[in-house]
N, C-alpha and C positions, 0 to 999 in steps of 0.2 A: 568856208573851206578849212581854215586853220582850226576851227572848233571841232570839225569832224576828224581831222587827222590827229589832233591832240587826244580826243576822246578815244579814237581807235588805238593809239599807242598805249594809253592808260589801260584800256581793256585788255590788250595783248599782254601787258605786264602782269595784270591781275590774273589772267587765265594761266599764264606760265607759272606763276607762283602757286596757284591752286593745284595745277597739275603736279608740281613738285611735292606739295603736301600730300596729295592723293597717292602718288607713287611711293612716297616714304611710308605711308600707312599700309600700303599693300606689301611692301618689303617687311614691315613690322609683323604683319599677319603671316607672311610666308616663313618668317624665322620662328614662329611659334612652336615648331617641332623641335627646336633646340632645347636641350634639357639643362638643368642646373640653376643654381641660385644666381650666378653671375648673369646668365642669359635673361632670367626673369627681371633682374634689377636693370639691365640694359634696356630691355623692352619697356619697362616702366618709365625710365628716364626719357626715352625717345617719345613715348606717348605723351608725357607731360610737356615736352618741348613742342610737339606738334600742336597740342591744345593752345599753348601760349602763342605759337606762330599764327594760328588761325585767328585768335583774338586780336593780335597785333595787326594782322592783315585787314580785318574788318574795320578796326579803328582808323588805320591808314587810308583805306578806301573811302570811308566816310569823310575824313578830313580833306583828302584830295578832291573829292567831288565838290565839297562846299567851297574850297579855295578856288577851284576852277570856275565854278559858277559865279563867284564874286568877281574874279578877274575878267570874265567875259562881260558881265554886267557893267563893270567900271569902264572897260574899253568901249563898249557900245555907247554908254552915256557920254564919254569924252568925245567920241567921233561925232555923235549927234549934236553936241553942244558946240564943237569947234571943227566944223567940216573942212575949212580952208587950212587950218593948222595941220589937220590930219593928212590932207593931200600933200602939203609941204614936207611933212615928216616922211611920208611914204616916198616922195620923190627924192629926198635927200638920201634915204637908206638905199633906194634903188640905184642912185648915182654912185654911192660908195661901193656897193656890190659890183657894179659895172667896172669901176676903177680896179678893184681887186681882181676881178675876173680877167681883165686885159693884161695884168702884170705877169701872168703865167705864161 
């Protein structure tokens, strides 16, 4: 369950960023009717920034996926190797959350 929600949150973030980049590209295309050297220079800078943002987004996405997979694998291995410790840790965390929830 945690794996699905983490993946979903990550996918939502990536989709939102991709939407932002797409909207900015559309805005850039819509401003193509503006004339002048300054407008051309501004469009060029925005276009370069968008290309760099896309590259960064791709690298970040790949890095997050790899780190997420490694974390899930490490957690699953630990739980399988130490099931009783995992149950104890989960019970302790649940107890602490319960204490914090009753304080309000």
